[in-house]
N, C-alpha and C positions, 0 to 999 in steps of 0.2 A: 608227223609233227604233231605233239599234244597241246590243247588249247592250254593258254595259261589261265591259273585258278586265282580266285581274289582271296587273298590271305586276311583274316580278320584282323582290325586294327587291335593293337595292343596299347591302350591309355596308362600313362605313369600318373603316380599320384599328383594332384595339383597343388596340395597343401591349402586347401580352400578350409574356412571356418566350419567347425562342426555343424551338422545340421543343412548345410547349404544342398543346392543341386549342384552337381559337376558332373561333366560327361564320363569320368569314370567310376562313378560312385552314387548307388541310389540314394535318394534322400531319407534321413532318419526318420523313422515314425514319431508322430508327436503325441500320440495317444498318452504313452507312459509318462512321457515329460508333464503332463499335465495333473499326473498324480503324484504331486511334488511332496506332500507328507509322507505317503507311503515309500517313495523313492529315497526321502531323507532317513527314513528309520531303518527300512528293511533292505533297501538297494534297489538298483535299476531292473534286475532280473524279476524280482518279486513283484515290481511295479507293472512289467510288461506282462507276466503270467497273469495277474490280477485282472489286469484289463482286457486279457483273452478270454477268461472263464467269465467274467462279467458281462461283456458284450451282448452276446446272444439273448440271454434273459433280461437284459436292460431293453433291448429292441423289442423283445416279446412285449414286455410289460408296457411298452409306451404303445405299441399296436393295440393292446387289449384296453387301452384307455380310450385311444380313439374309436375304436370299434363298439364299445361299450356305449360313447357319446353317441354314436351314430343310429345304433340298432335298439338301445335300451335293454338289451338282453344279455344275459352272463354267459352261458355255453357258447353262443356263436362268436362272441368276441373273444372268448378264452381260446377258441378253435383259430380265429384270425391271428390272434397274437403268436400262438404257437407256430402257425405257417410261416409267418414272416420272420420270427425271431430264429426259426432252427431251419430256415429253407438251405438249397444247395448252395446260393450265393454267399450266405452266411457262414457256413460250415467250411466249404471250401477255401474261403480267405481266412478262415481262423486256422485251418490247418497248416497254410502256407504262410501263418505268423503277419499277416498285414493288419495289424491294428487300425489304421486310418479306414480300410474298408469295411471292418466288423463293426463299427460303432454307427450304427445305422438310426439310432434311436431318436434322433433329432428331427428327422424328415415326418414319422407320423405325430410327434410334438408340436411340430409347426402348424400341420394340418389341424391339430385339436385346438391350437390357440385361434385359429382362423374361426373355426367352429363355436368357440365360445364368444369370440368378438359378435359373430353374426348372431347368436342367441341374445345377444345383450347382456350374458352374465359376466362378461368382462369388459370393463370401460375403456375407453380410447387411450388413456395414458397408459394403464395397464397394458394393454394390447401393445402398444408401441414398445414399452420398457422389455417385456417379454420376448417379443420378436425380435428386437435388436439383439438381446442377448443370445437367443437361440440361433440366429442367423450368423453373429459373430463367432460362437462357439462350431458353428457348422463350418464356416470359413476355415476357421484354425485347423479342424480336424480333417476335412476333405474336400479339398477345393473343388474337385471336378462334380462331386454332387451339389456343392453349393452353387457354381456355375449351372447346372442343369435346373436347380429349383429355381433361379432369377430368371431362368427362360422360359420354364414350363408354369409357374404359378400364375405369373399375370394372364396368361392365356385361359388356364383353369378358371380363375376368378372371374373373369369377362363371361366364359360359358356359363359358369355358376349363376351368375348375376342375369343371365340372359333367361334361362332355364327356369330360375327360380323368381321371376319378375313379380308375380302376384302374392307372394308369401309376404310373411312379416320378417323383418329384418331391416339395417340401416339401408338408406338410399343413397345416392351418390354424394348428397350433402354431409352423409354421415361417415364417410371414408375417414379413417383415423390421420391420414397426411393432409386432409384439407381443413382450412382454420375454421 
């Protein structure tokens, strides 16, 4: 007697609003939607293709800016940007057409903002405004990366504070969220 096999469930369309997550349909990528002017003039396909073409170089540029700030050297920073912007993760997700997974430029830009605030070249108000905009854009673009960022960043910030205790930079009273 043969064993019964499980048949995959076939889900009917649920007529949910466009862009919503439903069991039978994957969520619509949000990155091409943020290219509003391009979508209005050239259409959604052009906006989608443009976001796929520009995502890896933009991620590489953001990493270059961060690495240049950390090292102060051009060629190592350029290499770091190239490695991050055109890594297997980026290229694989770009080939599969997942724009929300290829837009990773906000993560190095958030780290860059923290470095500028720590060095004192970015004031408290400017830091809070730019960080809020970057975090909101990350939340809108890729929710899982935003969740990882909110879990890992405070831990990294405390470790960085403990390691850099004797160096110059803001103290606990200088944190941007304290009055």
